[in-house]
VEXDREN-2710 file (C-alpha; in Angstrom, 1 decimal):
% VEXDREN-2710
k/r/px/py/pz
1/MET/-8.8/-43.9/-23.1
2/ILE/-8.7/-40.6/-25.0
3/LYS/-12.5/-40.2/-24.6
4/GLN/-12.3/-40.9/-20.9
5/PHE/-9.5/-38.2/-20.5
6/LEU/-11.6/-35.6/-22.4
7/ILE/-14.6/-36.3/-20.2
8/THR/-12.5/-36.0/-17.0
9/ALA/-10.8/-32.8/-18.2
10/THR/-14.1/-31.3/-19.2
11/GLY/-15.6/-32.3/-15.8
12/PHE/-12.6/-30.7/-14.0
13/ALA/-12.9/-27.5/-16.0
14/THR/-16.6/-27.2/-15.2
15/LEU/-15.9/-27.9/-11.5
16/LEU/-13.1/-25.3/-11.5
17/SER/-15.2/-22.6/-13.1
18/THR/-17.9/-23.2/-10.5
19/ILE/-15.6/-22.8/-7.4
20/ALA/-13.1/-20.3/-8.8
21/PRO/-15.2/-17.2/-7.9
22/VAL/-15.5/-18.5/-4.3
23/LEU/-11.7/-19.1/-4.1
24/ALA/-11.0/-15.6/-5.5
25/ILE/-12.7/-13.8/-2.5
26/ALA/-10.1/-14.1/0.3
27/PRO/-11.2/-13.6/3.9
28/GLY/-10.8/-9.9/4.9
29/THR/-11.0/-8.5/1.4
30/ASP/-13.9/-6.3/2.1
31/GLN/-12.2/-5.0/5.3
32/LEU/-9.0/-4.4/3.3
33/VAL/-10.9/-2.2/0.8
34/ALA/-12.7/-0.4/3.6
35/CYS/-9.5/0.5/5.5
36/GLY/-7.7/1.6/2.3
37/ARG/-10.7/3.8/1.3
38/PHE/-10.8/5.3/4.8
39/ALA/-7.0/6.0/4.9
40/ALA/-7.2/7.6/1.4
41/ASN/-10.1/9.9/2.5
42/LYS/-8.2/10.9/5.7
43/TYR/-5.0/11.8/3.8
44/LYS/-6.8/13.1/0.7
45/VAL/-4.9/10.9/-1.7
46/PRO/-6.2/8.4/-4.3
47/GLU/-7.0/5.0/-3.1
48/SER/-4.2/3.7/-5.3
49/ALA/-1.7/5.6/-3.1
50/ILE/-2.6/3.4/-0.1
51/LYS/-0.8/0.1/0.4
52/ALA/-2.8/-2.2/2.7
53/SER/-2.5/-5.8/4.0
54/VAL/-4.6/-8.0/6.2
55/GLY/-3.0/-8.3/9.7
56/ASN/-4.7/-10.4/12.4
57/ARG/-8.2/-11.7/12.4
58/THR/-10.4/-11.7/15.5
59/ASN/-13.9/-12.9/16.2
60/ASN/-15.1/-9.3/15.7
61/GLY/-13.2/-8.3/12.6
62/TYR/-9.8/-7.7/11.1
63/TYR/-6.7/-5.6/11.8
64/ILE/-5.6/-4.1/8.5
65/ASP/-2.1/-2.6/8.2
66/TRP/-1.9/0.5/5.9
67/ASN/0.8/2.7/4.5
68/VAL/0.7/6.1/2.7
69/GLN/4.2/6.2/1.2
70/ARG/3.8/9.8/-0.1
71/TYR/3.8/11.0/3.5
72/GLY/5.8/8.3/5.1
73/SER/2.8/7.5/7.4
74/SER/1.7/4.0/8.4
75/GLY/-0.6/2.4/11.0
76/TYR/-3.6/0.1/11.2
77/CYS/-7.4/0.0/11.1
78/PHE/-9.7/-2.3/12.9
79/VAL/-12.6/-3.2/10.6
80/THR/-15.5/-5.1/11.9
81/ASN/-17.1/-8.2/10.3
82/ASN/-19.9/-5.8/9.2
83/VAL/-17.2/-3.8/7.3
84/LYS/-17.2/-0.7/9.6
85/VAL/-13.9/1.0/10.4
86/SER/-14.0/1.3/14.2
87/GLN/-10.3/2.2/14.8
88/PHE/-7.8/4.2/12.7
89/VAL/-4.4/4.4/14.3
90/VAL/-1.3/6.3/12.9
91/GLU/1.8/4.6/14.3
92/ARG/4.5/6.3/12.2
93/GLY/4.8/9.6/10.2
94/PRO/2.5/12.6/10.2
95/LYS/-1.1/12.3/11.0
96/PRO/-3.6/13.3/8.3
97/ASN/-3.9/16.9/9.6
98/GLN/-0.1/17.3/9.6
99/THR/0.7/16.5/6.0
100/ASN/1.3/20.1/4.8
101/PRO/4.6/21.1/6.3
102/VAL/5.2/24.7/7.4
103/VAL/7.9/26.3/5.3
104/GLY/9.9/29.4/6.0
105/PRO/10.9/32.2/3.5
106/ASN/14.0/30.3/2.4
107/GLU/12.3/26.9/2.1
108/LYS/10.4/24.9/-0.4
109/VAL/8.7/21.4/-0.3
110/PHE/9.8/18.7/-2.8
111/TYR/7.7/15.6/-3.0
112/GLY/8.7/11.9/-3.4
113/LEU/12.5/12.0/-3.1
114/PRO/13.7/8.3/-3.4
115/GLY/14.6/7.1/0.1
116/TYR/13.5/10.4/1.7
117/GLY/9.8/10.9/0.7
118/ASP/8.6/14.5/0.9
119/VAL/11.2/17.0/2.1
120/VAL/11.6/20.6/2.9
121/VAL/14.7/22.2/1.4
122/ASN/16.3/25.1/3.2
123/ARG/18.7/26.8/0.8
124/GLY/21.4/29.3/1.4
125/GLN/23.4/27.5/4.1
126/GLY/26.6/29.0/2.8
127/ALA/29.1/28.4/0.1
128/ILE/32.6/27.0/0.6
129/GLY/34.8/26.5/-2.4
130/ASN/32.6/25.2/-5.2
131/LYS/30.0/23.8/-2.9
132/GLN/26.6/25.5/-2.1
133/TYR/25.2/23.9/1.1
134/PHE/21.5/23.4/1.9
135/LEU/19.4/21.5/4.4
136/VAL/17.0/18.7/3.5
137/ARG/14.4/17.9/6.2
138/LYS/12.2/14.8/5.9
139/VAL/8.5/15.7/6.5
140/SER/7.8/12.3/8.0
141/ASN/10.1/12.5/11.0
142/ASN/11.9/16.0/10.8
143/ALA/15.3/14.4/10.3
144/THR/17.6/17.0/8.8
145/TYR/20.6/16.5/6.5
146/LYS/23.1/18.9/5.1
147/TRP/23.6/18.4/1.4
148/TYR/25.5/20.4/-1.2
149/ALA/25.3/21.3/-4.9
150/ARG/28.0/22.4/-7.2
151/CYS/26.1/25.4/-8.6
152/ALA/28.9/26.4/-11.1
153/ASN/28.9/23.0/-12.7
154/ASN/26.3/20.9/-14.5
155/SER/22.7/21.2/-13.4
156/ASP/22.7/17.7/-11.8
157/GLN/25.6/18.2/-9.4
158/VAL/23.8/17.3/-6.2
159/TYR/25.3/15.4/-3.3
160/ASP/23.7/13.9/-0.2
161/HIS/24.8/14.3/3.5
162/ASN/27.4/11.5/2.9
163/GLY/28.9/13.2/-0.1
164/LYS/27.3/10.6/-2.4
165/TYR/26.4/11.9/-5.9
166/VAL/22.6/11.7/-6.3
167/GLY/22.2/13.9/-9.4
168/TYR/21.9/10.8/-11.7
169/ASP/18.2/10.7/-10.6
170/ASN/16.2/13.7/-11.8
171/ARG/13.9/13.2/-8.8
172/MET/16.9/14.2/-6.6
173/SER/18.3/16.9/-8.8
174/VAL/14.9/18.6/-9.2
175/MET/15.9/20.9/-6.3
176/PHE/19.1/22.1/-8.0
177/PRO/17.6/25.2/-9.6
178/TYR/16.0/26.3/-6.4
179/VAL/19.1/25.8/-4.3
180/CYS/21.4/27.5/-6.8
181/GLN/19.0/30.4/-7.5
182/VAL/20.5/32.6/-4.7
183/SER/24.0/31.0/-4.7
184/PRO/27.1/33.1/-5.4
185/LEU/28.2/30.0/-7.4
186/LYS/25.5/30.3/-10.1
187/PRO/26.4/28.6/-13.4
188/LYS/27.6/30.8/-16.2
189/PRO/25.3/30.5/-19.3
190/SER/28.1/29.9/-21.8
191/GLN/30.0/27.4/-19.7
192/LYS/30.6/24.0/-21.2
193/PRO/29.5/21.0/-19.1
194/GLN/32.1/19.8/-16.7
195/PRO/33.2/16.1/-16.7
196/ARG/32.1/14.3/-13.5
END
């Protein structure tokens, strides 16, 4: 009985090693790679910055959905069975030639803010009390929000348009020195940190 089990297990392992490479290559894999490479070249980002997935399959090829999170752009490719990209469509976000936002003299671009992506910060929107106001404009859709910083307090005192404290994340508070650079509420060097 044990000998029979060993022979069966060995036979199954041999069969599995023979068919595993065939099972590993999923339909549309070559098309997925082609679309990801094409989107990466268009947006001038590494291929690893592109998220792609197989959409629908037709007799002529595959629709591949892609996303460039850095720019908040997404769309699809149509890639033929011969692995040629015949369509590249941007459905949301900036097109490849629109990824460098135009900034004014009081503005600076900050990349990869959680929940916002790339933004343009327009500082100097006025100070009221201990709050220095500034505008945050999303590059992907031009939505603009009014945020504030408490420039006389700790260097992470940044609040979003809802008044929610976001300074716990250094990716959000990275704009604090820029916003407070021209503020009348600049922190005093000898000041002790304030409790939150």
